[in-house]
N, CA, C and O of each residue as an XYZ file, in Angstrom:
784
protein
N      -0.577    -13.043     29.007
C      -1.020    -13.764     27.683
C      -0.590    -15.266     27.721
O       0.463    -15.223     28.357
N      -0.752    -16.171     27.493
C       0.311    -17.630     27.141
C       0.432    -17.638     26.047
O      -0.419    -17.061     25.369
N       1.240    -18.117     25.588
C       1.386    -18.135     24.308
C       1.595    -19.413     23.471
O       2.728    -19.861     23.291
N       0.561    -19.959     22.994
C       1.271    -21.343     22.733
C       1.871    -21.506     20.857
O       1.455    -20.766     19.966
N       2.481    -22.182     20.730
C       3.242    -22.854     19.318
C       2.484    -22.026     18.206
O       2.975    -21.320     17.325
N       1.189    -22.291     18.472
C       0.129    -21.988     17.284
C      -0.895    -20.838     16.855
O      -1.699    -20.788     15.925
N      -0.494    -19.703     18.126
C      -1.051    -18.751     18.181
C       0.160    -17.524     18.885
O       1.223    -17.891     19.385
N      -0.227    -16.195     18.801
C       0.522    -15.461     19.473
C      -0.054    -13.672     19.318
O      -0.793    -13.393     18.373
N       0.286    -12.789     20.126
C      -0.310    -11.867     20.517
C      -0.071    -11.274     18.699
O       0.867    -11.520     17.941
N      -1.411    -10.380     18.443
C      -1.395    -10.004     17.052
C      -0.481     -8.247     17.289
O      -0.100     -7.806     18.374
N      -0.397     -7.841     16.490
C       0.627     -6.501     16.449
C       0.069     -5.259     17.225
O       0.839     -4.298     17.228
N      -0.701     -5.150     17.652
C      -1.279     -4.460     18.359
C      -1.854     -5.005     20.205
O      -2.621     -4.509     21.031
N      -1.111     -6.058     20.173
C      -0.956     -6.360     21.670
C      -2.407     -6.507     21.916
O      -2.731     -6.389     23.098
N      -3.465     -6.766     20.968
C      -4.789     -7.357     22.122
C      -5.464     -8.822     20.858
O      -5.735     -8.927     19.662
N      -5.462     -9.610     21.987
C      -5.805    -10.958     21.273
C      -4.879    -11.381     20.744
O      -3.868    -10.785     20.373
N      -5.284    -12.992     20.625
C      -4.329    -13.471     19.749
C      -4.706    -13.935     18.572
O      -5.925    -13.962     18.406
N      -3.982    -14.343     17.620
C      -3.962    -14.502     16.309
C      -3.850    -15.914     16.113
O      -3.679    -16.418     17.223
N      -3.865    -16.701     15.306
C      -3.576    -18.075     14.515
C      -2.487    -17.819     13.862
O      -2.113    -16.662     13.670
N      -1.697    -19.097     13.344
C      -0.586    -19.430     12.521
C      -1.516    -18.989     11.018
O      -1.036    -18.053     10.379
N      -2.653    -19.563     10.535
C      -3.511    -19.160      9.536
C      -3.937    -17.740      9.277
O      -3.978    -17.443      8.083
N      -4.286    -16.731     10.195
C      -4.324    -15.539     10.274
C      -2.674    -14.651      9.910
O      -2.400    -13.881      8.989
N      -2.030    -15.034     10.774
C      -0.575    -14.497     10.914
C       0.170    -14.771      9.027
O       0.774    -13.808      8.553
N       0.039    -16.102      8.134
C       0.292    -16.150      7.210
C      -0.734    -15.707      6.296
O      -0.434    -16.062      5.156
N      -1.908    -15.026      6.341
C      -2.870    -14.092      5.824
C      -2.378    -12.717      5.677
O      -2.173    -12.098      4.633
N      -2.232    -12.359      6.835
C      -1.565    -11.335      7.263
C      -0.349    -10.648      5.962
O      -0.351     -9.661      5.227
N       0.714    -11.947      6.246
C       1.782    -11.598      5.795
C       1.846    -12.099      4.250
O       2.944    -11.852      3.752
N       1.051    -12.660      3.485
C       0.872    -12.715      2.270
C      -0.133    -11.320      1.474
O      -0.177    -11.012      0.283
N      -0.705    -10.823      2.417
C      -1.610     -9.334      2.049
C      -0.657     -8.813      2.068
O      -0.469     -8.255      0.987
N       0.518     -8.592      3.099
C       1.510     -7.487      3.269
C       2.663     -7.577      1.951
O       2.962     -6.559      1.326
N       3.188     -8.774      1.664
C       3.943     -8.667      0.655
C       3.488     -8.828     -0.559
O       4.366     -8.794     -1.421
N       2.169     -9.030     -1.010
C       1.646     -9.010     -2.339
C       1.583     -7.233     -2.523
O       1.537     -6.656     -3.609
N       1.592     -6.775     -1.584
C       0.957     -4.909     -1.469
C       2.207     -4.402     -1.847
O       2.366     -3.579     -2.748
N       3.673     -5.209     -0.711
C       5.336     -4.811     -1.248
C       5.632     -4.839     -2.794
O       6.370     -4.124     -3.472
N       4.670     -6.090     -3.192
C       5.084     -6.288     -4.954
C       4.438     -5.397     -5.932
O       5.032     -4.569     -6.621
N       3.308     -5.608     -5.936
C       2.328     -4.457     -6.288
C       3.006     -3.379     -6.743
O       3.298     -3.111     -7.909
N       3.363     -2.446     -5.212
C       3.568     -1.539     -5.261
C       5.357     -1.039     -6.028
O       5.774     -0.038     -6.611
N       5.944     -2.305     -5.628
C       7.492     -2.291     -6.679
C       6.826     -2.317     -8.228
O       7.364     -1.593     -9.065
N       5.888     -2.978     -8.551
C       5.611     -2.617    -10.099
C       5.307     -1.931    -10.389
O       5.659     -1.524    -11.496
N       4.061     -0.999     -9.322
C       3.932      0.473     -9.835
C       5.171      1.465    -10.211
O       5.335      1.867    -11.363
N       5.998      1.809     -9.163
C       6.382      2.517     -9.549
C       7.481      2.010    -10.222
O       7.898      3.025    -10.780
N       7.995      1.385    -10.440
C       9.052      0.760    -11.434
C       7.979      0.831    -13.147
O       8.636      0.901    -14.185
N       7.026      0.815    -13.210
C       6.355      1.290    -14.379
C       6.050      2.617    -14.622
O       5.995      3.113    -15.747
N       5.898      3.061    -13.825
C       5.762      5.029    -13.290
C       6.816      5.516    -13.931
O       6.877      6.155    -14.981
N       7.710      5.124    -13.142
C       9.327      5.381    -13.588
C       9.585      5.650    -15.165
O      10.055      6.729    -15.524
N       9.313      4.792    -15.948
C       9.871      3.926    -17.584
C       8.444      4.381    -17.959
O       8.658      4.770    -19.107
N       7.182      4.578    -17.751
C       5.987      4.758    -18.657
C       5.879      6.309    -18.770
O       5.301      6.888    -19.689
N       6.611      7.011    -17.548
C       6.253      8.412    -17.281
C       7.765      9.080    -17.902
O       7.870     10.303    -17.821
N       8.544      8.554    -18.315
C      10.292      9.335    -18.141
C       9.919      9.553    -20.046
O       9.944      8.669    -20.902
N       9.557     11.212    -20.246
C       9.373     11.303    -21.491
C      10.424     11.503    -22.141
O      10.480     11.262    -23.347
N      11.865     12.179    -21.159
C      12.871     11.668    -21.993
C      13.623     10.659    -22.924
O      14.579     10.955    -23.641
N      12.972      9.258    -22.790
C      13.283      8.460    -23.584
C      12.427      8.235    -24.634
O      11.275      8.670    -24.626
N      12.810      7.699    -25.388
C      11.753      7.519    -26.417
C      11.651      5.646    -26.490
O      12.555      4.827    -26.320
N       9.854      5.378    -26.879
C       9.424      4.605    -27.281
C       8.627      4.116    -27.746
O       7.651      4.643    -27.213
N       8.190      3.245    -28.593
C       6.712      2.774    -29.137
C       5.761      3.259    -28.554
O       6.182      3.201    -27.398
N       4.303      3.916    -28.457
C       3.450      4.199    -28.140
C       2.553      2.696    -26.926
O       2.064      2.600    -25.800
N       2.813      1.856    -28.102
C       1.921      0.882    -27.545
C       2.891      0.660    -26.212
O       2.209      0.772    -25.194
N       4.641      0.308    -25.858
C       4.654      0.052    -25.238
C       4.425      0.882    -23.923
O       3.794      0.434    -22.965
N       5.037      2.230    -23.966
C       4.354      3.653    -23.115
C       2.847      2.684    -22.738
O       2.921      2.096    -21.660
N       1.947      2.547    -23.276
C       0.481      2.201    -22.661
C       0.780      1.166    -22.136
O       0.498      0.899    -20.968
N       1.562      0.224    -23.116
C       1.662     -1.207    -21.996
C       2.074     -0.946    -20.201
O       1.497     -1.521    -19.278
N       3.209      0.065    -20.050
C       3.246      0.297    -19.506
C       2.337      0.739    -18.262
O       2.194      0.315    -17.115
N       1.973      1.432    -18.760
C       0.924      2.300    -18.025
C       0.111      1.422    -17.421
O      -0.053      1.456    -16.201
N      -0.578      0.409    -18.319
C      -1.533     -0.162    -17.829
C      -1.025     -1.301    -16.978
O      -1.863     -2.013    -16.423
N       0.155     -1.525    -16.832
C       1.133     -1.884    -15.374
C       0.838     -1.647    -14.313
O       0.489     -2.233    -13.288
N       1.136     -0.058    -14.899
C       0.824      1.068    -13.518
C      -0.264      0.467    -13.037
O      -0.217     -0.125    -11.958
N      -1.235      0.530    -13.673
C      -2.179      1.116    -13.201
C      -3.056     -0.011    -12.611
O      -3.914      0.286    -11.780
N      -2.875     -1.332    -13.014
C      -3.711     -2.293    -12.810
C      -3.294     -2.120    -11.511
O      -3.949     -1.523    -10.657
N      -1.626     -2.910    -11.253
C      -0.931     -3.165     -9.919
C      -1.191     -2.104     -8.672
O      -1.225     -2.411     -7.481
N      -1.403     -0.517     -9.348
C      -1.719      0.375     -8.320
C      -3.145     -0.038     -7.996
O      -3.147     -0.103     -6.767
N      -4.107     -0.287     -8.344
C      -5.618     -0.878     -8.078
C      -5.380     -1.807     -7.429
O      -5.153     -1.637     -6.231
N      -5.353     -2.950     -7.927
C      -5.006     -4.229     -6.872
C      -4.546     -3.848     -5.302
O      -5.038     -4.194     -4.228
N      -3.267     -2.898     -5.654
C      -2.931     -2.984     -4.429
C      -3.576     -2.052     -3.369
O      -3.358     -2.246     -2.173
N      -4.425     -0.967     -3.833
C      -5.440      0.093     -3.612
C      -6.489     -1.023     -2.670
O      -6.771     -0.841     -1.485
N      -6.993     -2.255     -3.562
C      -7.668     -2.657     -3.099
C      -7.489     -3.622     -2.042
O      -8.467     -3.895     -1.346
N      -6.179     -4.277     -1.786
C      -5.602     -5.074     -0.639
C      -5.463     -4.032      0.672
O      -5.642     -4.288      1.863
N      -5.083     -2.777      0.038
C      -4.983     -1.440      1.684
C      -6.661     -1.645      1.948
O      -7.248     -2.038      2.956
N      -6.997     -1.366      1.090
C      -8.433     -1.138      1.830
C      -8.656     -2.575      3.003
O      -8.890     -2.559      4.212
N      -8.449     -3.846      1.955
C      -9.008     -4.492      3.100
C      -8.114     -4.424      4.275
O      -8.642     -4.408      5.386
N      -7.038     -4.390      4.189
C      -5.899     -3.651      5.564
C      -6.155     -2.726      6.278
O      -5.630     -2.454      7.358
N      -6.774     -2.314      5.865
C      -7.429     -0.667      6.566
C      -8.761     -1.332      7.391
O      -9.205     -1.038      8.501
N      -9.079     -2.034      6.710
C     -10.815     -2.192      7.838
C     -10.217     -3.143      8.326
O     -11.028     -3.611      9.126
N      -9.110     -3.874      8.374
C      -9.158     -5.319      9.699
C      -8.035     -4.215     10.917
O      -8.140     -4.483     12.114
N      -7.343     -3.405     10.623
C      -6.712     -2.529     11.445
C      -7.954     -1.558     11.794
O      -8.132     -1.695     13.005
N      -8.381     -1.140     11.560
C      -9.444     -0.140     12.120
C     -10.138     -0.743     12.581
O     -10.499     -0.126     13.583
N     -10.937     -2.202     12.488
C     -11.361     -2.989     13.373
C     -10.261     -3.289     14.951
O     -10.665     -3.454     16.102
N      -9.297     -3.277     14.613
C      -8.150     -3.363     15.562
C      -8.330     -2.021     16.446
O      -8.459     -2.097     17.667
N      -8.330     -0.575     15.635
C      -8.105     -0.334     16.602
C      -9.335      0.062     17.877
O      -9.395      0.249     19.092
N     -10.250      0.035     16.618
C     -12.063      0.143     17.925
C     -11.915     -0.911     18.459
O     -12.503     -0.578     19.488
N     -11.496     -2.396     18.740
C     -11.150     -2.899     19.997
C     -10.590     -2.662     20.806
O     -10.782     -3.161     21.915
N      -9.653     -1.777     20.532
C      -8.289     -1.122     21.362
C      -9.440     -0.353     22.404
O      -9.625     -0.678     23.577
N     -10.132      0.704     21.698
C     -11.009      1.411     22.333
C     -11.545      1.015     23.389
O     -11.571      1.400     24.558
N     -12.235     -0.323     22.456
C     -13.445     -0.688     22.991
C     -12.902     -0.473     24.814
O     -13.289      0.261     25.724
N     -11.649     -1.725     24.671
C     -10.716     -1.931     26.033
C      -9.752     -0.728     26.542
O      -8.758     -0.849     27.259
N     -10.386      0.670     25.896
C      -9.284      1.290     26.590
C      -7.883      1.328     26.380
O      -7.206      2.216     26.898
N      -7.463      0.577     25.775
C      -6.061      0.430     25.325
C      -5.583      1.337     24.455
O      -5.875      1.169     23.270
N      -4.813      2.404     24.806
C      -4.014      3.369     23.461
C      -3.374      2.493     22.787
O      -2.939      1.409     23.174
N      -3.298      3.116     21.454
C      -2.359      2.346     20.324
C      -0.930      2.975     20.193
O      -0.729      4.176     20.373
N       0.035      2.085     19.872
C       1.577      2.552     20.016
C       1.464      3.805     18.716
O       0.576      4.154     17.939
N       2.710      4.175     18.953
C       2.845      5.585     18.378
C       3.467      4.929     16.559
O       3.369      5.577     15.517
N       4.175      3.262     16.731
C       4.344      2.462     15.715
C       3.060      2.276     15.132
O       2.787      2.700     14.009
N       2.211      1.617     15.901
C       0.734      1.543     15.323
C       0.183      2.204     14.231
O      -0.184      1.775     13.137
N       0.187      3.894     14.960
C      -0.282      5.154     14.111
C       0.419      5.343     13.125
O      -0.136      5.823     12.137
N       1.622      5.083     13.075
C       2.501      5.418     11.904
C       1.783      4.194     10.600
O       1.187      4.400      9.543
N       2.156      3.049     11.241
C       1.617      1.543     10.030
C       0.199      2.302      9.555
O       0.320      2.541      8.353
N      -0.998      2.733     10.009
C      -1.944      2.841      9.895
C      -1.850      4.065      8.860
O      -2.305      4.010      7.718
N      -1.226      5.126      9.390
C      -1.391      6.150      8.516
C      -0.586      6.371      6.981
O      -0.993      7.201      6.168
N       0.533      5.550      6.748
C       1.215      4.896      5.967
C       0.113      3.856      5.414
O      -0.017      4.335      4.287
N      -0.600      2.966      5.439
C      -1.801      2.070      4.816
C      -2.702      3.048      4.096
O      -3.190      2.896      2.976
N      -2.888      4.379      5.157
C      -3.636      5.203      4.270
C      -3.507      6.418      3.059
O      -4.317      6.923      2.281
N      -1.886      6.626      3.357
C      -1.275      7.469      2.158
C      -0.734      6.251      1.358
O       0.048      6.664      0.501
N      -0.858      4.982      1.331
C      -0.409      4.162      0.272
C      -2.046      3.578     -0.345
O      -2.260      2.987     -1.403
N      -3.006      3.967      0.685
C      -4.493      3.547     -0.340
C      -4.774      4.799     -0.605
O      -5.632      4.801     -1.489
N      -4.439      6.073     -0.234
C      -4.881      7.187     -1.217
C      -4.309      7.374     -2.664
O      -4.888      7.761     -3.680
N      -2.828      6.936     -2.442
C      -2.035      7.037     -4.065
C      -2.836      6.555     -4.650
O      -3.762      7.329     -4.408
N      -3.381      5.541     -5.521
C      -4.370      4.893     -6.559
C      -5.470      5.299     -6.757
O      -6.068      5.217     -7.830
N      -5.909      5.827     -5.668
C      -7.514      6.405     -5.591
C      -7.884      7.677     -6.378
O      -8.916      7.706     -7.049
N      -6.623      9.262     -6.262
C      -6.821     10.033     -6.579
C      -6.536      9.969     -8.293
O      -7.208     10.613     -9.098
N      -5.407      9.063     -8.664
C      -6.055      8.778    -10.387
C      -6.783      8.161    -10.973
O      -6.912      8.258    -12.193
N      -7.597      7.183    -10.054
C      -8.543      6.284    -10.297
C      -9.770      7.475    -10.004
O     -10.860      6.911    -10.106
N      -9.870      8.366     -9.803
C     -10.657      9.335     -9.861
C     -10.671     10.428    -10.370
O     -11.614     11.212    -10.259
N      -9.368     10.699    -11.163
C      -9.324     11.387    -12.037
C      -9.382     11.223    -13.385
O     -10.008     11.952    -14.154
N      -8.792     10.357    -13.651
C      -9.274      8.741    -15.117
C     -10.538      9.265    -15.342
O     -10.724      9.962    -16.339
N     -11.562      8.998    -14.449
C     -13.453      9.053    -14.431
C     -13.847     10.379    -14.845
O     -15.027     10.604    -14.573
N     -13.279     11.275    -15.380
C     -13.808     12.514    -14.723
C     -14.356     12.663    -16.522
O     -13.848     11.793    -17.229
N     -15.065     13.402    -17.077
C     -15.568     13.757    -18.013
C     -16.262     12.789    -18.960
O     -16.193     12.673    -20.184
N     -17.181     11.909    -17.723
C     -17.883     11.035    -18.832
C     -17.035      9.731    -19.166
O     -17.448      8.875    -19.948
N     -15.648      9.643    -18.418
C     -15.426      8.580    -18.260
C     -15.826      7.568    -17.382
O     -15.050      7.409    -16.439
N     -16.885      6.777    -17.411
C     -17.161      6.180    -16.118
C     -16.249      4.849    -16.359
O     -15.718      4.398    -15.344
N     -16.062      4.327    -17.306
C     -15.778      3.057    -17.790
C     -14.326      2.837    -16.952
O     -13.783      1.732    -16.971
N     -13.794      3.875    -16.280
C     -12.345      3.968    -15.485
C     -12.612      3.696    -14.723
O     -11.774      3.072    -14.072
N     -14.048      3.907    -14.076
C     -13.934      3.524    -12.389
C     -14.221      2.222    -12.125
O     -14.032      1.945    -10.940
N     -14.833      0.799    -13.188
C     -14.682     -0.397    -12.788
C     -13.952     -1.510    -13.794
O     -13.880     -2.738    -13.844
N     -13.322     -0.090    -14.761
C     -12.073     -1.052    -15.445
C     -10.151     -1.308    -14.649
O      -9.132     -0.729    -14.270
N     -10.649     -2.283    -14.792
C      -8.778     -3.049    -14.213
C      -7.826     -2.230    -14.973
O      -7.044     -1.522    -14.337
N      -7.790     -2.241    -16.513
C      -7.254     -1.353    -17.596
C      -7.475     -0.677    -17.847
O      -8.574     -0.395    -17.369
N      -6.855      0.534    -18.883
C      -7.306      1.744    -19.143
C      -8.132      1.159    -20.511
O      -8.127      0.301    -21.394
N      -8.945      2.501    -19.873
C      -9.868      2.369    -21.013
C      -9.918      3.407    -22.395
O     -10.616      3.420    -23.409
N      -9.011      4.101    -21.977
C      -8.144      5.274    -22.701
C      -6.891      5.530    -22.378
O      -6.437      5.207    -21.281
N      -5.915      6.383    -23.661
C      -4.713      5.742    -23.537
C      -4.456      6.401    -22.347
O      -5.215      7.017    -21.598
N      -2.963      6.120    -22.276
C      -2.063      7.107    -21.061
C      -2.148      8.397    -21.174
O      -2.253      9.129    -20.190
N      -2.114      8.808    -22.350
C      -1.502     10.016    -22.861
C      -2.783     11.197    -22.653
O      -2.671     12.398    -22.902
N      -3.605     10.733    -22.302
C      -4.765     11.200    -22.135
C      -4.648     12.855    -21.356
O      -4.559     12.733    -20.134
N      -4.638     13.894    -21.688
C      -4.425     14.947    -20.712
C      -5.226     15.368    -19.837
O      -6.397     15.059    -20.061
N      -5.008     16.057    -18.766
C      -6.254     16.374    -17.636
C      -6.893     17.313    -18.630
O      -6.350     18.221    -19.258
N      -8.172     16.912    -18.651
C      -9.378     18.195    -19.282
C      -9.620     19.131    -18.670
O     -10.041     20.099    -19.302
N      -9.401     19.293    -16.650
C     -10.084     20.324    -16.281
C      -8.673     20.736    -15.474
O      -7.541     20.452    -15.866
N      -8.936     21.312    -14.521
C      -8.346     21.723    -13.494
C      -8.356     21.031    -12.292
O      -7.292     20.985    -11.674
N      -9.276     20.515    -11.857
C     -10.008     19.368    -11.110
C      -9.012     17.920    -11.241
O      -8.299     17.545    -10.310
N      -9.098     17.281    -12.417
C      -8.109     16.727    -12.560
C      -6.539     16.821    -12.734
O      -5.791     15.911    -12.376
N      -6.200     17.737    -13.184
C      -5.097     18.083    -12.975
C      -4.930     18.341    -11.676
O      -4.264     17.324    -11.481
N      -4.964     18.755    -10.804
C      -4.933     18.858     -9.289
C      -5.020     17.473     -8.899
O      -3.998     17.086     -8.332
N      -5.791     16.738     -9.008
C      -5.614     15.039     -8.663
C      -3.936     14.121     -9.210
O      -3.157     13.303     -8.720
N      -4.057     14.747    -10.234
C      -2.935     14.087    -10.621
C      -1.633     14.612    -10.342
O      -0.555     14.020    -10.297
N      -1.957     16.035    -10.128
C      -0.563     16.455     -9.809
C      -0.305     16.157     -7.709
O       0.836     16.213     -7.248
N      -1.384     15.910     -6.890
C      -1.333     15.290     -5.498
C      -1.166     13.830     -6.066
O      -0.447     13.293     -5.224
N      -1.455     12.860     -7.084
C      -0.895     12.013     -7.213
C       0.606     11.760     -7.019
O       1.028     10.786     -6.396
N       1.372     12.669     -7.574
C       2.888     12.560     -7.970
C       3.481     12.827     -6.542
O       4.454     12.389     -5.928
N       2.503     13.714     -6.277
C       3.197     14.308     -4.630
C       2.975     13.849     -3.494
O       3.626     14.071     -2.474
N       1.516     12.809     -3.688
C       1.830     11.763     -3.030
C       2.761     10.694     -2.887
O       3.162     10.139     -1.864
N       2.960     10.552     -3.756
C       3.779      9.078     -4.700
C       5.474      9.728     -3.780
O       6.143      8.908     -3.151
N       5.805     10.841     -3.843
C       7.226     11.279     -2.950
C       6.398     10.876     -1.564
O       6.531      9.681     -1.297
N       5.722     11.484     -0.797
C       5.682     11.313      0.246
C       5.720      9.598      0.560
O       6.643      9.145      1.238
N       4.939      8.944      0.160
C       5.022      7.476      0.116
C       6.157      7.035     -0.153
O       5.949      5.857      0.136
N       7.185      7.064     -0.478
C       8.415      6.627     -0.878
C       9.084      6.767      0.519
O       9.749      5.910      1.101
N       8.700      8.317      1.038
C       9.409      8.983      2.153
C       9.684      7.561      3.653
O      10.439      6.868      4.335
N       7.916      8.134      3.177
C       7.237      7.457      4.545
C       7.669      5.507      4.458
O       7.996      4.861      5.454
N       7.559      4.974      3.169
C       8.543      3.753      3.229
C       9.970      3.606      3.266
O      10.574      2.553      3.465
N      10.335      4.447      3.113
C      12.077      4.601      3.243
C      12.181      4.551      4.939
O      13.168      4.020      5.448
N      11.234      5.064      5.685
C      11.144      5.331      7.329
C      11.176      3.918      7.524
O      12.176      3.434      8.054
N      10.070      3.062      7.116
C       9.537      1.746      7.640
C      10.643      1.019      7.006
O      11.029      0.115      7.747
N      11.224      1.081      6.018
C      12.543     -0.032      5.801
C      13.393      0.254      6.634
O      14.057     -0.612      7.204
N      13.529      1.599      6.863
C      14.511      1.909      8.181
C      14.592      1.364      9.878
O      15.375      1.264     10.823
N      13.145      1.104      9.465
C      13.029      0.748     11.127
C      12.980     -0.857     10.918
O      12.680     -1.355     12.003
N      13.121     -1.628     10.151
C      12.761     -2.856      9.759
C      14.517     -3.589     10.104
O      14.881     -4.591     10.720
N      15.234     -2.536      9.378
C      16.808     -3.100      9.579
C      17.142     -2.575     11.057
O      18.099     -3.086     11.638
N      16.392     -1.579     11.686
C      16.908     -0.904     12.634
C      16.903     -2.322     13.899
O      17.750     -2.515     14.771
N      15.832     -3.032     13.649
C      15.534     -3.697     14.252
C      16.454     -5.460     14.133
O      16.865     -6.355     14.872
N      16.387     -5.174     12.977
C      17.864     -6.719     12.603
C      19.073     -6.395     13.490
O      19.437     -6.841     14.578
N      19.533     -5.544     12.728
C      21.164     -4.832     12.861
C      20.870     -4.046     14.229
O      21.913     -3.684     14.773
N      19.928     -3.764     14.779
C      20.942     -2.918     15.913
C      20.043     -3.480     17.493
O      20.733     -3.700     18.489
N      18.549     -3.659     17.557
C      18.210     -4.386     18.334
C      18.351     -6.043     17.794
O      17.686     -6.672     18.617
N      18.643     -6.546     17.275
C      18.596     -8.202     16.887
C      17.682     -8.609     17.757
O      17.812     -9.382     18.707
N      16.833     -8.092     17.408
C      15.112     -8.667     17.342
C      14.815     -9.592     16.550
O      15.514     -9.512     15.540
N      14.030    -10.527     16.522
C      12.953    -11.703     15.408
C      12.777    -10.863     14.751
O      13.459    -11.090     13.751
N      12.004     -9.489     14.571
C      10.956     -8.829     14.075
C      10.645     -9.030     12.591
O       9.604     -8.967     11.936
N      11.961     -9.302     12.289
C      12.180     -8.941     10.312
C      11.873    -10.820     10.280
O      11.220    -11.192      9.305
N      12.212    -11.667     11.047
C      11.919    -12.695     10.624
C      10.350    -13.464     11.130
O       9.651    -14.413     10.775
N      10.343    -12.682     11.885
C       8.519    -12.630     12.087
C       7.943    -11.999     10.512
O       6.951    -12.593     10.090
N       8.282    -11.283      9.954
C       7.706    -10.540      8.842
C       7.836    -11.809      7.669
O       6.832    -12.154      7.045
N       8.729    -12.246      7.513
C       9.211    -13.015      6.873
C       8.501    -14.693      6.706
O       8.102    -15.354      5.747
N       8.585    -14.880      7.911
C       7.834    -16.481      8.084
C       6.922    -16.427      9.211
O       6.476    -17.480      9.666
N       6.648    -15.473      9.631
C       6.217    -15.696     10.948
C       6.557    -16.205     12.524
O       7.688    -16.454     12.942
N       5.578    -16.278     13.126
C       6.036    -16.907     14.545
C       6.188    -15.364     15.647
O       6.101    -14.224     15.191
N       6.370    -15.615     16.792
C       7.125    -14.853     17.479
C       7.882    -14.335     17.451
O       8.957    -14.859     17.159
N       7.776    -12.852     17.768
C       9.010    -12.017     17.399
C       9.208    -11.549     18.880
O       8.361    -11.666     19.765
N      10.948    -10.785     19.068
C      11.268    -10.342     20.528
C      12.390    -10.751     21.110
O      12.650    -10.406     22.263
């Protein structure tokens, strides 16, 4: 397939994407990155109960954690739907996705589930406002009220550790491309254009 300066093969090797679509994909990716950094950093401080801080500061950190996590989850849902359509297109053309494509899709699913678990947990016991409010309607120190809620929050913490490991693998792969393979994958992640 010939590639002009204004389009190139998409990440799945099927079809071409325009420069505008590539910019949208990069903005989506880096928005999720920034939101996850905020979510992890605020969680680290908000739930560090060995550090003394005013309740309003802890609640503000929790609100930032929740908002960034929910926005990241929403953006990840969009990303997963776009990727799912690419997988369907591949299946129609009888093209098998690469292992790396499956890893990225799995990483996206794990990162999407991460904010969904506490979103469901905090909406239990009649707290339905937690389902549609971007900011917490109850304070961050509301204890789990049922075993189900406790289990969801525990799974959220465990999944966060798994996501950090997967993100570490993802970052190591990008650095491998940059310093070992010396290709332009990282350049295309930041600025677009063809890699390779």
